[in-house]
Biopython code that builds the backbone (N, CA, C, O; Angstrom):
import numpy as np
from Bio.PDB.StructureBuilder import StructureBuilder

atoms = [
    (1, "MET", "N", (4.600, -6.426, 6.105)),
    (1, "MET", "CA", (3.195, -6.392, 6.456)),
    (1, "MET", "C", (2.606, -7.608, 6.629)),
    (1, "MET", "O", (2.770, -8.435, 5.732)),
    (2, "ARG", "N", (1.821, -7.962, 7.782)),
    (2, "ARG", "CA", (1.230, -9.209, 8.072)),
    (2, "ARG", "C", (-0.328, -9.122, 8.365)),
    (2, "ARG", "O", (-0.900, -8.196, 8.941)),
    (3, "CYS", "N", (-0.835, -10.157, 7.904)),
    (3, "CYS", "CA", (-2.727, -10.167, 7.878)),
    (3, "CYS", "C", (-2.603, -10.459, 9.630)),
    (3, "CYS", "O", (-1.762, -11.116, 10.245)),
    (4, "VAL", "N", (-3.727, -9.732, 10.098)),
    (4, "VAL", "CA", (-3.833, -9.667, 11.659)),
    (4, "VAL", "C", (-4.875, -10.986, 12.072)),
    (4, "VAL", "O", (-5.123, -11.266, 13.245)),
    (5, "ALA", "N", (-5.411, -11.707, 10.946)),
    (5, "ALA", "CA", (-6.350, -12.744, 11.022)),
    (5, "ALA", "C", (-5.318, -14.113, 11.223)),
    (5, "ALA", "O", (-5.298, -14.868, 12.195)),
    (6, "CYS", "N", (-4.581, -14.172, 10.145)),
    (6, "CYS", "CA", (-3.857, -15.599, 9.962)),
    (6, "CYS", "C", (-2.559, -15.330, 10.259)),
    (6, "CYS", "O", (-1.835, -16.315, 10.402)),
    (7, "ASP", "N", (-1.952, -13.975, 10.424)),
    (7, "ASP", "CA", (-0.358, -13.733, 10.780)),
    (7, "ASP", "C", (0.297, -14.322, 9.620)),
    (7, "ASP", "O", (1.276, -15.007, 9.915)),
    (8, "ARG", "N", (-0.010, -14.232, 8.243)),
    (8, "ARG", "CA", (1.090, -14.604, 7.269)),
    (8, "ARG", "C", (1.027, -13.338, 6.527)),
    (8, "ARG", "O", (0.099, -12.530, 6.477)),
    (9, "PRO", "N", (2.460, -13.302, 5.821)),
    (9, "PRO", "CA", (2.630, -12.204, 4.858)),
    (9, "PRO", "C", (1.251, -11.708, 4.096)),
    (9, "PRO", "O", (0.377, -12.496, 3.735)),
    (10, "ILE", "N", (1.199, -10.424, 3.929)),
    (10, "ILE", "CA", (-0.178, -9.890, 2.971)),
    (10, "ILE", "C", (-0.096, -10.680, 1.575)),
    (10, "ILE", "O", (-1.087, -11.222, 1.086)),
    (11, "SER", "N", (1.157, -10.698, 0.986)),
    (11, "SER", "CA", (1.264, -11.603, -0.214)),
    (11, "SER", "C", (0.598, -12.842, -0.158)),
    (11, "SER", "O", (-0.300, -13.105, -0.958)),
    (12, "ASP", "N", (1.005, -13.719, 0.821)),
    (12, "ASP", "CA", (0.528, -15.134, 1.178)),
    (12, "ASP", "C", (-0.817, -15.311, 1.765)),
    (12, "ASP", "O", (-1.283, -16.450, 1.717)),
    (13, "CYS", "N", (-1.520, -14.369, 2.314)),
    (13, "CYS", "CA", (-2.457, -14.312, 2.722)),
    (13, "CYS", "C", (-3.771, -15.076, 2.231)),
    (13, "CYS", "O", (-4.019, -14.683, 1.092)),
    (14, "SER", "N", (-4.631, -15.944, 2.627)),
    (14, "SER", "CA", (-5.612, -16.518, 2.049)),
    (14, "SER", "C", (-6.907, -16.133, 2.783)),
    (14, "SER", "O", (-7.899, -16.819, 2.533)),
    (15, "CYS", "N", (-7.010, -15.209, 3.580)),
    (15, "CYS", "CA", (-8.191, -14.969, 4.182)),
    (15, "CYS", "C", (-9.246, -14.362, 3.042)),
    (15, "CYS", "O", (-8.871, -13.583, 2.167)),
    (16, "PRO", "N", (-10.371, -14.746, 3.153)),
    (16, "PRO", "CA", (-11.396, -14.554, 1.971)),
    (16, "PRO", "C", (-11.671, -13.051, 2.098)),
    (16, "PRO", "O", (-12.242, -12.553, 1.128)),
    (17, "ASP", "N", (-11.373, -12.255, 3.103)),
    (17, "ASP", "CA", (-11.853, -10.800, 3.292)),
    (17, "ASP", "C", (-10.528, -9.758, 3.152)),
    (17, "ASP", "O", (-10.692, -8.539, 3.093)),
    (18, "ILE", "N", (-9.383, -10.303, 3.114)),
    (18, "ILE", "CA", (-7.978, -9.861, 3.074)),
    (18, "ILE", "C", (-8.129, -8.467, 2.238)),
    (18, "ILE", "O", (-7.987, -7.379, 2.797)),
    (19, "ASP", "N", (-8.467, -8.614, 0.676)),
    (19, "ASP", "CA", (-8.490, -7.356, -0.130)),
    (19, "ASP", "C", (-9.663, -6.378, 0.198)),
    (19, "ASP", "O", (-9.525, -5.199, -0.126)),
    (20, "ASP", "N", (-10.782, -6.779, 0.804)),
    (20, "ASP", "CA", (-11.953, -5.892, 1.473)),
    (20, "ASP", "C", (-11.075, -5.232, 2.583)),
    (20, "ASP", "O", (-11.169, -4.005, 2.565)),
    (21, "ARG", "N", (-10.339, -5.677, 3.435)),
    (21, "ARG", "CA", (-9.929, -5.271, 4.615)),
    (21, "ARG", "C", (-8.635, -4.029, 4.082)),
    (21, "ARG", "O", (-8.446, -2.905, 4.546)),
    (22, "LEU", "N", (-8.144, -4.502, 3.336)),
    (22, "LEU", "CA", (-6.972, -3.559, 2.770)),
    (22, "LEU", "C", (-7.293, -2.433, 2.048)),
    (22, "LEU", "O", (-6.654, -1.382, 2.022)),
    (23, "ARG", "N", (-8.651, -2.784, 1.266)),
    (23, "ARG", "CA", (-9.247, -1.594, 0.706)),
    (23, "ARG", "C", (-9.816, -0.661, 1.566)),
    (23, "ARG", "O", (-9.813, 0.497, 1.146)),
    (24, "ALA", "N", (-10.400, -0.904, 2.876)),
    (24, "ALA", "CA", (-10.904, -0.183, 3.761)),
    (24, "ALA", "C", (-9.803, 0.759, 4.355)),
    (24, "ALA", "O", (-10.008, 1.947, 4.602)),
    (25, "ILE", "N", (-8.590, 0.098, 4.564)),
    (25, "ILE", "CA", (-7.601, 0.951, 5.319)),
    (25, "ILE", "C", (-6.934, 2.086, 4.018)),
    (25, "ILE", "O", (-6.473, 3.202, 4.258)),
    (26, "ALA", "N", (-7.017, 1.587, 2.945)),
    (26, "ALA", "CA", (-6.472, 2.510, 1.898)),
    (26, "ALA", "C", (-7.649, 3.789, 1.453)),
    (26, "ALA", "O", (-7.304, 4.854, 0.942)),
    (27, "TYR", "N", (-8.724, 3.505, 1.694)),
    (27, "TYR", "CA", (-9.796, 4.315, 1.301)),
    (27, "TYR", "C", (-10.512, 4.837, 2.314)),
    (27, "TYR", "O", (-11.520, 5.484, 2.027)),
    (28, "GLY", "N", (-10.105, 4.645, 3.791)),
    (28, "GLY", "CA", (-10.842, 4.693, 5.048)),
    (28, "GLY", "C", (-10.671, 6.373, 5.099)),
    (28, "GLY", "O", (-9.493, 6.729, 5.083)),
    (29, "PRO", "N", (-11.508, 7.284, 5.148)),
    (29, "PRO", "CA", (-11.280, 8.975, 5.262)),
    (29, "PRO", "C", (-10.645, 9.071, 6.624)),
    (29, "PRO", "O", (-9.955, 10.056, 6.888)),
    (30, "GLU", "N", (-10.833, 8.111, 7.506)),
    (30, "GLU", "CA", (-10.099, 8.423, 8.895)),
    (30, "GLU", "C", (-8.810, 8.062, 9.243)),
    (30, "GLU", "O", (-8.285, 8.378, 10.311)),
    (31, "MET", "N", (-8.043, 7.108, 7.967)),
    (31, "MET", "CA", (-6.941, 6.540, 7.957)),
    (31, "MET", "C", (-5.623, 7.696, 7.536)),
    (31, "MET", "O", (-4.697, 7.258, 6.854)),
    (32, "HIS", "N", (-5.609, 8.861, 7.888)),
    (32, "HIS", "CA", (-4.725, 9.788, 7.584)),
    (32, "HIS", "C", (-3.230, 9.490, 7.957)),
    (32, "HIS", "O", (-2.258, 10.006, 7.406)),
    (33, "ASP", "N", (-3.196, 8.489, 9.078)),
    (33, "ASP", "CA", (-1.555, 8.125, 9.508)),
    (33, "ASP", "C", (-1.018, 6.834, 8.886)),
    (33, "ASP", "O", (0.022, 6.281, 9.245)),
    (34, "VAL", "N", (-2.055, 6.298, 7.656)),
    (34, "VAL", "CA", (-1.487, 5.136, 6.974)),
    (34, "VAL", "C", (-1.327, 5.499, 5.356)),
    (34, "VAL", "O", (-2.228, 6.030, 4.708)),
    (35, "MET", "N", (-0.138, 5.155, 4.858)),
    (35, "MET", "CA", (0.071, 5.162, 3.585)),
    (35, "MET", "C", (0.255, 3.834, 3.044)),
    (35, "MET", "O", (0.935, 2.972, 3.599)),
    (36, "LEU", "N", (-0.385, 3.678, 1.910)),
    (36, "LEU", "CA", (-0.078, 2.082, 1.154)),
    (36, "LEU", "C", (0.463, 2.344, -0.043)),
    (36, "LEU", "O", (0.275, 3.416, -0.618)),
    (37, "LYS", "N", (1.159, 1.418, -0.507)),
    (37, "LYS", "CA", (1.641, 1.199, -1.877)),
    (37, "LYS", "C", (0.500, 0.628, -2.615)),
    (37, "LYS", "O", (0.112, -0.460, -2.191)),
    (38, "TRP", "N", (-0.149, 1.149, -3.675)),
    (38, "TRP", "CA", (-1.433, 0.523, -4.392)),
    (38, "TRP", "C", (-1.079, 0.440, -5.604)),
    (38, "TRP", "O", (-0.170, 1.113, -6.090)),
    (39, "CYS", "N", (-1.930, -0.603, -6.368)),
    (39, "CYS", "CA", (-1.703, -0.750, -7.850)),
    (39, "CYS", "C", (-3.029, -0.021, -8.523)),
    (39, "CYS", "O", (-4.125, -0.228, -8.003)),
    (40, "ARG", "N", (-2.927, 0.752, -9.572)),
    (40, "ARG", "CA", (-4.168, 1.558, -10.023)),
    (40, "ARG", "C", (-4.678, 0.337, -10.969)),
    (40, "ARG", "O", (-5.900, 0.229, -11.069)),
    (41, "GLN", "N", (-4.022, -0.413, -11.538)),
    (41, "GLN", "CA", (-5.060, -1.394, -12.659)),
    (41, "GLN", "C", (-5.717, -2.240, -11.775)),
    (41, "GLN", "O", (-6.938, -2.224, -11.931)),
    (42, "CYS", "N", (-5.255, -3.074, -10.778)),
    (42, "CYS", "CA", (-5.911, -4.064, -10.401)),
    (42, "CYS", "C", (-7.015, -3.445, -8.790)),
    (42, "CYS", "O", (-7.941, -3.995, -8.194)),
    (43, "ASP", "N", (-6.416, -2.295, -8.614)),
    (43, "ASP", "CA", (-6.952, -1.764, -7.184)),
    (43, "ASP", "C", (-6.950, -2.706, -6.066)),
    (43, "ASP", "O", (-7.904, -3.101, -5.395)),
    (44, "THR", "N", (-5.524, -3.038, -5.973)),
    (44, "THR", "CA", (-5.005, -3.838, -4.792)),
    (44, "THR", "C", (-3.943, -3.281, -4.036)),
    (44, "THR", "O", (-3.375, -2.281, -4.475)),
    (45, "HIS", "N", (-3.564, -3.837, -2.860)),
    (45, "HIS", "CA", (-2.291, -3.838, -2.229)),
    (45, "HIS", "C", (-0.980, -4.065, -3.077)),
    (45, "HIS", "O", (-1.146, -4.983, -3.880)),
    (46, "TYR", "N", (-0.002, -3.620, -3.120)),
    (46, "TYR", "CA", (1.076, -3.861, -4.067)),
    (46, "TYR", "C", (1.464, -5.484, -3.997)),
    (46, "TYR", "O", (1.679, -6.168, -4.997)),
    (47, "ALA", "N", (1.513, -5.986, -2.558)),
    (47, "ALA", "CA", (1.865, -7.191, -2.340)),
    (47, "ALA", "C", (1.057, -8.233, -3.012)),
    (47, "ALA", "O", (1.496, -9.313, -3.408)),
    (48, "ARG", "N", (-0.227, -7.795, -3.110)),
    (48, "ARG", "CA", (-1.352, -8.807, -3.724)),
    (48, "ARG", "C", (-1.382, -8.583, -5.277)),
    (48, "ARG", "O", (-1.882, -9.477, -5.960)),
    (49, "CYS", "N", (-0.884, -7.457, -5.892)),
    (49, "CYS", "CA", (-0.826, -7.157, -7.204)),
    (49, "CYS", "C", (-0.261, -8.363, -7.992)),
    (49, "CYS", "O", (0.811, -8.878, -7.675)),
    (50, "ARG", "N", (-1.028, -8.803, -9.044)),
    (50, "ARG", "CA", (-0.507, -9.768, -10.093)),
    (50, "ARG", "C", (-0.451, -9.444, -11.515)),
    (50, "ARG", "O", (-0.326, -10.281, -12.410)),
    (51, "CYS", "N", (-0.564, -7.990, -11.698)),
    (51, "CYS", "CA", (-0.517, -7.380, -12.969)),
    (51, "CYS", "C", (0.920, -7.590, -13.504)),
    (51, "CYS", "O", (1.940, -7.580, -12.815)),
    (52, "GLY", "N", (0.831, -7.803, -15.011)),
    (52, "GLY", "CA", (2.156, -7.728, -15.609)),
    (52, "GLY", "C", (3.012, -6.714, -15.577)),
    (52, "GLY", "O", (4.237, -6.787, -15.480)),
    (53, "THR", "N", (2.164, -5.506, -15.683)),
    (53, "THR", "CA", (2.991, -4.280, -15.765)),
    (53, "THR", "C", (2.107, -3.261, -14.695)),
    (53, "THR", "O", (1.207, -2.500, -15.050)),
    (54, "PRO", "N", (2.544, -3.427, -13.470)),
    (54, "PRO", "CA", (1.492, -2.831, -12.415)),
    (54, "PRO", "C", (1.742, -1.184, -12.718)),
    (54, "PRO", "O", (2.666, -0.785, -13.427)),
    (55, "ALA", "N", (0.819, -0.351, -12.096)),
    (55, "ALA", "CA", (0.905, 0.934, -11.748)),
    (55, "ALA", "C", (0.791, 1.537, -10.623)),
    (55, "ALA", "O", (-0.237, 2.133, -10.302)),
    (56, "PHE", "N", (1.934, 1.446, -9.819)),
    (56, "PHE", "CA", (1.961, 1.559, -8.295)),
    (56, "PHE", "C", (1.546, 3.382, -8.148)),
    (56, "PHE", "O", (1.563, 4.321, -8.944)),
    (57, "PHE", "N", (1.253, 3.253, -6.941)),
    (57, "PHE", "CA", (0.940, 4.917, -6.578)),
    (57, "PHE", "C", (0.801, 4.742, -4.774)),
    (57, "PHE", "O", (0.602, 3.662, -4.217)),
    (58, "ILE", "N", (0.926, 5.779, -4.225)),
    (58, "ILE", "CA", (0.748, 5.822, -2.788)),
    (58, "ILE", "C", (-0.731, 6.546, -2.334)),
    (58, "ILE", "O", (-1.119, 7.670, -2.653)),
    (59, "ILE", "N", (-1.376, 5.612, -1.548)),
    (59, "ILE", "CA", (-2.559, 6.006, -1.337)),
    (59, "ILE", "C", (-2.761, 6.263, 0.210)),
    (59, "ILE", "O", (-2.358, 5.384, 0.972)),
    (60, "CYS", "N", (-3.353, 7.397, 0.739)),
    (60, "CYS", "CA", (-3.636, 7.750, 2.092)),
    (60, "CYS", "C", (-5.027, 8.285, 2.351)),
    (60, "CYS", "O", (-5.366, 9.307, 1.754)),
    (61, "ALA", "N", (-5.848, 7.702, 3.171)),
    (61, "ALA", "CA", (-7.300, 8.078, 3.204)),
    (61, "ALA", "C", (-7.878, 8.363, 2.034)),
    (61, "ALA", "O", (-8.506, 9.400, 1.822)),
    (62, "GLY", "N", (-7.667, 7.331, 1.106)),
    (62, "GLY", "CA", (-8.344, 7.485, -0.332)),
    (62, "GLY", "C", (-8.009, 8.490, -1.415)),
    (62, "GLY", "O", (-8.571, 8.596, -2.505)),
    (63, "GLU", "N", (-6.847, 9.321, -0.868)),
    (63, "GLU", "CA", (-6.074, 10.100, -1.847)),
    (63, "GLU", "C", (-4.811, 9.405, -2.431)),
    (63, "GLU", "O", (-4.039, 8.736, -1.743)),
    (64, "ASP", "N", (-4.696, 9.588, -3.545)),
    (64, "ASP", "CA", (-3.255, 9.419, -4.239)),
    (64, "ASP", "C", (-2.148, 10.655, -3.756)),
    (64, "ASP", "O", (-2.245, 11.815, -4.159)),
    (65, "ILE", "N", (-1.346, 10.290, -3.048)),
    (65, "ILE", "CA", (-0.428, 11.452, -2.482)),
    (65, "ILE", "C", (1.067, 11.258, -3.163)),
    (65, "ILE", "O", (1.981, 11.840, -2.580)),
    (66, "THR", "N", (1.349, 10.609, -4.166)),
    (66, "THR", "CA", (2.407, 9.970, -4.811)),
    (66, "THR", "C", (3.227, 11.326, -4.989)),
    (66, "THR", "O", (4.417, 11.350, -4.676)),
    (67, "ASP", "N", (2.670, 12.305, -5.426)),
    (67, "ASP", "CA", (3.397, 13.705, -5.843)),
    (67, "ASP", "C", (3.950, 14.087, -4.447)),
    (67, "ASP", "O", (5.128, 14.430, -4.344)),
    (68, "GLN", "N", (3.109, 14.037, -3.340)),
    (68, "GLN", "CA", (3.759, 14.895, -2.178)),
    (68, "GLN", "C", (4.584, 14.089, -1.461)),
    (68, "GLN", "O", (5.175, 14.649, -0.537)),
    (69, "VAL", "N", (4.840, 12.656, -1.665)),
    (69, "VAL", "CA", (5.873, 11.799, -1.217)),
    (69, "VAL", "C", (7.055, 11.453, -2.350)),
    (69, "VAL", "O", (7.943, 10.617, -2.182)),
    (70, "ALA", "N", (6.900, 12.149, -3.347)),
    (70, "ALA", "CA", (8.008, 11.890, -4.305)),
    (70, "ALA", "C", (9.402, 12.299, -4.019)),
    (70, "ALA", "O", (10.340, 11.760, -4.606)),
    (71, "HIS", "N", (9.549, 13.096, -3.267)),
    (71, "HIS", "CA", (10.965, 13.741, -2.669)),
    (71, "HIS", "C", (11.308, 12.878, -1.493)),
    (71, "HIS", "O", (12.481, 12.917, -1.121)),
    (72, "GLY", "N", (10.533, 12.165, -0.898)),
    (72, "GLY", "CA", (10.683, 11.083, 0.136)),
    (72, "GLY", "C", (10.103, 11.595, 1.080)),
    (72, "GLY", "O", (9.522, 12.678, 1.145)),
    (73, "LEU", "N", (10.325, 10.438, 2.192)),
    (73, "LEU", "CA", (9.814, 10.369, 3.468)),
    (73, "LEU", "C", (10.570, 10.272, 4.699)),
    (73, "LEU", "O", (11.472, 9.445, 4.565)),
    (74, "PRO", "N", (10.543, 10.845, 5.942)),
    (74, "PRO", "CA", (11.539, 10.884, 6.947)),
    (74, "PRO", "C", (11.588, 9.321, 7.369)),
    (74, "PRO", "O", (10.575, 8.629, 7.266)),
    (75, "ASN", "N", (12.721, 8.837, 7.813)),
    (75, "ASN", "CA", (12.792, 7.527, 8.370)),
    (75, "ASN", "C", (13.257, 7.545, 9.739)),
    (75, "ASN", "O", (13.520, 8.611, 10.296)),
    (76, "ALA", "N", (13.362, 6.549, 10.250)),
    (76, "ALA", "CA", (13.940, 6.316, 11.757)),
    (76, "ALA", "C", (15.200, 6.666, 11.995)),
    (76, "ALA", "O", (15.558, 7.074, 13.100)),
    (77, "ALA", "N", (16.105, 6.523, 10.837)),
    (77, "ALA", "CA", (17.475, 6.705, 11.133)),
    (77, "ALA", "C", (18.053, 8.242, 10.579)),
    (77, "ALA", "O", (19.210, 8.571, 10.317)),
    (78, "GLY", "N", (16.771, 9.047, 10.509)),
    (78, "GLY", "CA", (17.095, 10.473, 10.505)),
    (78, "GLY", "C", (17.295, 10.965, 8.980)),
    (78, "GLY", "O", (17.668, 12.110, 8.722)),
    (79, "GLY", "N", (16.984, 9.893, 7.889)),
    (79, "GLY", "CA", (17.319, 10.245, 6.560)),
    (79, "GLY", "C", (16.093, 10.504, 5.794)),
    (79, "GLY", "O", (15.192, 11.157, 6.321)),
    (80, "TRP", "N", (15.973, 10.040, 4.568)),
    (80, "TRP", "CA", (14.847, 10.220, 3.965)),
    (80, "TRP", "C", (14.671, 9.056, 3.025)),
    (80, "TRP", "O", (15.693, 8.662, 2.462)),
    (81, "THR", "N", (13.341, 8.341, 2.725)),
    (81, "THR", "CA", (13.101, 7.182, 2.028)),
    (81, "THR", "C", (12.275, 7.652, 0.921)),
    (81, "THR", "O", (11.239, 8.299, 1.076)),
    (82, "ILE", "N", (12.799, 7.281, -0.267)),
    (82, "ILE", "CA", (12.020, 7.432, -1.538)),
    (82, "ILE", "C", (11.129, 6.253, -1.833)),
    (82, "ILE", "O", (11.651, 5.151, -2.000)),
    (83, "PRO", "N", (9.846, 6.401, -1.907)),
    (83, "PRO", "CA", (9.069, 5.223, -2.498)),
    (83, "PRO", "C", (9.387, 4.693, -3.799)),
    (83, "PRO", "O", (9.341, 5.392, -4.811)),
    (84, "ASP", "N", (9.784, 3.192, -3.800)),
    (84, "ASP", "CA", (9.948, 2.467, -5.062)),
    (84, "ASP", "C", (8.553, 2.091, -5.743)),
    (84, "ASP", "O", (7.903, 1.118, -5.360)),
    (85, "LEU", "N", (8.211, 2.782, -6.596)),
    (85, "LEU", "CA", (6.807, 2.595, -7.332)),
    (85, "LEU", "C", (7.091, 1.812, -8.513)),
    (85, "LEU", "O", (6.156, 1.722, -9.309)),
    (86, "LYS", "N", (8.330, 1.137, -8.849)),
    (86, "LYS", "CA", (8.635, 0.332, -9.989)),
    (86, "LYS", "C", (8.515, -0.986, -9.584)),
    (86, "LYS", "O", (7.966, -1.732, -10.396)),
    (87, "ARG", "N", (8.912, -1.499, -8.463)),
    (87, "ARG", "CA", (8.844, -2.880, -8.224)),
    (87, "ARG", "C", (7.952, -3.473, -6.897)),
    (87, "ARG", "O", (7.801, -2.839, -5.853)),
    (88, "ALA", "N", (7.577, -4.386, -7.079)),
    (88, "ALA", "CA", (6.368, -5.205, -6.119)),
    (88, "ALA", "C", (7.105, -5.494, -4.840)),
    (88, "ALA", "O", (6.536, -6.078, -3.918)),
]
sb = StructureBuilder()
sb.init_structure("model")
sb.init_model(0)
sb.init_chain("A")
sb.init_seg("    ")
for serial, (resi, resn, name, xyz) in enumerate(atoms, 1):
    if name == "N":
        sb.init_residue(resn, " ", resi, " ")
    sb.init_atom(name, np.array(xyz, "f"), 0.0, 1.0, " ", f" {name:<3s}", serial, name[0])
structure = sb.get_structure()
């Protein structure tokens, strides 16, 4: 995922409003088609998390949907992808 303003990877973005823009996507009630890996501890996108022991979950339109996607999500290859909530 890349920043639309500076075109850097989200983890390397230095735009002053990047965390606010990501939070608006994660918690926006109209964002039902967007799922993000998020950290409960620092309330940031996983790529921006600097927690020693992060607590990742999947957020969509402001709701924790981790349990709903634990079995996996359909992928373009016709298989299933299980979200990795252990690693950044």
